[in-house]
N, C-alpha and C positions, 0 to 999 in steps of 0.2 A: 411209665417213664421212671427210670432208676434215679434215687436220690431225692424224691419228693416227700418221702415219709419223715415228719419231724421227731417221732419216737418219744415226744414228751421231754425233750431236753433242749437247752440252748445250742446253738450251732457249734460252738467250740467243743463242747462236751460230747455231742453227737459225733462229730468228726474224730475226735480222740478215741472214742469208744469203737467206732467202726474200724479204724486203723488198728487197734489192738486186737480186734476180733479177726480180721483178714490176716494179720501177722501170725496169729495162733493157729488159724485154720492152715495156712501154708506150712508151718512147722510141724504141726500134729496130724493133719489129713482130715480131722474131723472134730467138730464142737457141738454142744447141745446148747440152744438158746431158744428164744421165743420165734414164733413163725414169721412175725413181721421184721424182726431184726435179722432173721436167717435170709429172707428176701433181699434185704438191702445188702448183707454181706455177700450173697451170691452174685449180685450185679458187679461189685467192686472186685471180688477175687476173679472173676471171669475176664473182667477188663485188664488186670494186671498179668494174668496168665497169657493172655493174646499179646500183650506188649512184650513180655519176656520171651516169646517165641523167636523174635528177632534179637540176637545176642550182639550188641554192640554198646559203645560207652554211654551214648545218649539214652537208651532204654534202660540200662543199669541205673543211670542217675535218676531217672523218672521213677523208678521203683523205689530206690533208697530214699527219695523225698516223701514217700507215702508210708512204706513198711517201717515199723519201729525198731527192727533189729537187723543187723547186717548179715547175721547167719540165716534169717529167713529170706533174704534177697539172694544170698549165694545158693540156698536150697531150691529157690524159685527158678533160677537160671540152669542149675547142673541137674536137678532131678525132676522137678514137676513140668516145667515147660517142654523139655524134649520129649517126655511121655506123651504129650498131647499134640505133637508136631504134625500129625496127619489128620488131626480132628479140627473141625471148623468152629465148634463151640460146644456147650453143654458139658463143661468141665466138673460141675458140681451137682449134687443130689440132695434134695431136701426131703426127709422122711418125718412125717409127723408122728409124735409119741403119745399124744394125749395131754390132758390138763396138768398144770403144775398144783402140787398139793396145797401150797400156801394160799394162793389168790386165784386159782384156776385159770391161769394164762394158758393158752395153746402152746405147747412145746414142741420142738422139732430138733432133729440131728440133721446138720448140714455137713456133707463129706465130699471129698474129691472123688471122682469116678475112677476106677482103675482101668 
């Protein structure tokens, strides 16, 4: 079930972190993070891409309430969502890259599928 991992942070900090990561993923197409964070970001990103496939005022407001940048919302509706108009899900890919040097946390790259 998405959204059940606490990631060692209070609720408001966790929500802000995930909002920033989803925004960054929509803007840049790929980010590098830990595997558990990537799984949480994947669930949220796919949810908002699915919402953005219906282009109307209500869905734009819904996405603007979550994403932190207006330019990311615009890119989501003009570039990202139309690219997946015929696809029913699976908009992101998680590729494990190995342990992080400092603390050996399992790292991964999450990217939008072309």
